[in-house]
N, C-alpha and C positions, 0 to 999 in steps of 0.2 A: 709470624711464629704461631704454631698451633698451641692451644691450651692443653693442659694435662688431660682433661676430660675428652677433648677431641682426639688426642693421641690414643687414648685407651679405646675409644670407639672405633678408630681406624684399625688398631691392632686386632680388636675382636672381629671385625668384619673380614680382615685379612686372613685370620686363622680359619674362619668358617669357609671362606671362598676358596682357599688354597686347594682343598680336597676336590671341589667341583672342577676347578681349572685343570688339575692334573687328569681328571677323568675325561674331560671334554676339551682337549687342547685347541681344537679348531675354532672355538667360540671366543670372541673378544673378552678380555678380562673385565672391561668396564661393565659388561652386561652381568657378569657374575657378582661383581661388587654391588650392583643394584639389587640383585636377589639376596645377597648376603645380609643386607640390612634387616629385612623382615625376619631372617633366621635369627639374628642377634636379638631382636625384639621378642621373638617367640621364646627364645631361651630365657630371657629376663622374666617374661610372664610365667613360664613354667616354673621358675624358681621363686615366684612371688610368696609362696608359703614357707620358703626356706629362709636362711639367714640373709639379711641385706645390710650393706654398708651404711655408714652414717651419711646424712644428706650431703650432696655435693661430690660424692665419690661414686665411681663406677667399677663394678667387678666384671671381669672378663674371663672366659674359659682359658685355661692354659694349654689345652689340647685342641688342635684344629678339627679333628674328626673323631674317630673312635678312640676311647680311652684305653691305653694298653692294660692288659690283664684285668679287664673289667669283670665285675661279678654279674652273673645273669640275673635278670629281673630284680634290680635293686629296689629297695623301698623308697618312696618319695622323701626328699629332704624335708626336715622340719626343724623347729627350734624348741628347746626345752624351756622350762619356767625361768631359768637363769640367763636366758639369752644364748645358750650354747647351741652349736650346729650339730644336728643328728643326721645320720644316714647320708653322708656326703658321697655321692658317686660321680659327680661332675665337678672336679676341683677348679677353683677360680683364684685369681689374684686381684687385689685392690691396691692401687697406688695412692699413697699420701705424700704430696709434694713437700719438700723442705720449706720451712717458713723463715723469713728474714734472711740472714746470712747463710747462703748455701755452701756447705763444706765440700760438696761433691761426693760425700760418702752415702752409701745406701745400705739398708739392712732388710733382709727378708725375715719376716716375723712368723714363728711357728708357735701357735697356741698349744697348750697342753690339754689333757683330758683322757689320758690312759689309752690312747688310740681307740677310744670308743665314742667320744664326743669331743668337740672343740670349744674351748673357753674363749670365744671370739671377742668378749668384752674386756675383762680384766687382764687377759694375757694376749690381747689382740689390738683392738682400737685404742685402748688407753695407752698401750706401749707406743703405738704410732703417734699419738698426740704428744707424748713426752719427747720422743726422738726427733720428730719434725720440728718441734720448738727449739731444738738444738742444731738445726740446719742439716739434718740427716733425712734423706728420702726413705720412706718406708714402703715395703711391699708386703701386704698382709696375705699370707697364703692360707686358703681354705682347702687343706689337703683331704684326701679321702679317709673316711672312717665309716664303720668300725673295722677292726681287724687289719689295718694297713701297716702295722708294726707289731712288736711283741706286746701282748696284752694279757691281763690276768683274768683267767676264767674262774670266777668265784664259785660257780656251781660245782665244778669238778676240781677246784683247788689246784690249779696248775697254770703255768705260764705257757701261752700259745705263741709259737713263732710261725707266721704265715710262710708259705713257700716263696712268695714274692712280696717284698716290703714295698707296697705301692706308694706309701707316703714318701719313701726315698725317691721313687721315680718322679713324683710331683715336685719334690724339692730340687732335684737335679734340673728338671725342665725349667723351673722358674728362674734359677740362677742364670741359665743360658738366655732366657727371655729378657732379663734385666740388662744383661750386657748387650744384647741386640738393640735394645731401646735406649742405651745409655746417653747418646747424644740428644735424643728427643726429650729425655727426662732430666737433662742436666746432671748426669751422674758420671763420675769417673769409673770406668770399667775395672780399674785396679783397686777400687775401694768398695767392693761389694761383699758384705758379710752376712752373717745369720745370727739371730737371737731366738732362743726357744726356752720353754718352761715345761718342767715335768716331762711328759712324753715328748713334748717339743724339744726338750733338752737332749733326749736320746736322739731325736732326728738331727739336731745340731751335730752330735758326735758321728752319726751315720754319714751325713753328707760331708763331714770333715775328714772322713777316712775312706770314702768311696767316691772318688772323682776321676780316677784314671780313665774310666770308661763309663758310658751310660749303662744303666740296668734295664734298658728298653731299646728297641730298635729306633735309631734316629728318625725323626719325622721331617725336619726341615733345617734351614740354615742355623737356627738358634741352637740346635743340638750339636753343631760343630764348634761352638764357643765353649770356653772352660766353665765347668760347674764346680770348681774349687772355690770355697769362700776365702776372702782375703782376711777375714777375722771371724771369730766364733765366740758367742756368749751363751753359756748354758746355766740357767737359773733353776735351782732345785731339780736337777735332771734325774730321770729314773731309768730302769731297765739296762743299767750298765755293769753293775757288779755281778760277778759270776755266781756268788753264793746268796743272793738276795732272797731266794725262795727256800733256802734250807731252814731247818728247824731253828728257831731263835735260841733255844736252850743249848744247842750243841754246835752251832756253826762257829767257825773260827774267824773272828772279825779282823784278825791281823793279816789274813790272806787277801790281798787286794788285787785280785785278778779280774780282768775284764771278760765279759761274755764274748764268745767266739765271733759274733757278727761285727764286733768293733775291734779292728786291728789298726792301731795308730801307725801312721807313716811319718818319716822324718820331715816330709813336706806338708804335713797337716798344718792348718793355719794357726797363728797365735790365738790363744784361747783364754777366756775369762770364765772362772767357775765361782758360783756362789751357792751356799746352802746353810741351813740352820741345823745345829746339832740335835735339836728336839723335833726334827722332821720325822714323824712316825708313818708317813706314807712312802716316801723314798728316802731311806736313811742316808746319813752323811757319808756312808761307805761308797755311795754312788759317785760322788764327786772325788772322793779320795782315790778310788780305783782308777778313774779316768785321769786324775792328776799324775798318778804313778806311771800310767802308760804313756802319757805325754812327755813326762820327764825322761823316761827311758829312751824315748825316740828323739830327744833333744829339741822338742817343740817349746818355744817360749810360752810360758803359762803363768797366769796370776790367779790365785785362789783365795777366797775370803770365806771363812767359817765363823758363824756366830752362835752363841750359846742358846739364844731364843729367837723364835720367828715362825716355827712350825712349817707348814707346807702351804703352797698356793697363796702367798702373801702379796705377790705382785707389787702394785703401787699403792696398796692400802695404807692410809696414814697410821702411824704408830709412834709411840715414844721409845720403842726399842732401837738400839743402835743399827740393827739390820735395815731399818727404813731409809738409811742414808746410801743404800747400795747404788741408786742411779748416778750419784755424783762420782762414785768409784769407777763406774763404767765409763763415764765421760772423761775422767782423768786418764784412765787406761787407754782409751781410744786415741787420746793425744800422744801418749808415750810411744805408741806403735805407728804413729804417722798418719792415722786416718782422719784426724781433725786439724791438720796443721795449716791449712790454707783454704780460703774460700774459692769456690768455683764461679767464674763469671757467668752471668745470665746471657 
């Protein structure tokens, strides 16, 4: 049985080699796998100045060739002073294997950052460490930023909606890849969900409502598999409430309509929502609006609101009641059948 690191390496070389094989079908695949290895290493070296996963883990590109709707002449990826990923033009995924009792469940993790940066630590690797300790395989997605989803243009004081939400493309692609690799990674393909924070919470809602078809041209067999999450967890989500950018003094906070890019379906996945009422970055109306939309569509939803907690609290230790939210998530996952039985190795 191959190790997780070996599986990821094989997946990475397969993705790179597939394009070459299609272009030169008369040449043996083994030769192209041989040449794909240096390509993977070259990619890793090229990303050396960008975000890197914790030791013992391997990040691999999610796209085998050209990235769809790529921006021309992207800036080199870098890392900010807080460990966040900047200028991500080549999205990757990093798998964190379940520890101890493997439940078979898997969660694709979407860090936040306003679609301008990715908080890869507190809303990424730390979340993976928590979930894997509970027997859940994690796939940390380093999706494209900036401008890959609705973002706030502070200079011009306006919300910008890109013509194509490329973060959604990356999320859809990754869900298909997880199901494609389910056997190798000891994952139940019917227990693959998503968890996201802030802008990543918006991405949770986006992929939970846009799964009938891909928002890009299919690339390979992974894109023939479902990209519908089996469960969805949105923690202090943003960019959901229709009136979030209206003047605070005049907007009617009792009108809890969703933005037009989020249209809840009756078959959207069971959803868990969490937010603090003193969140002054993404107000509590974000979760409230999404909750109303989910309820109208008949989607099973659990929501927890707390008086205090602010924004971007993640797993930070606190004496506030909101710090107990991971236990609530674990209990909820059990109630919807995601953690009901271990998966044999």
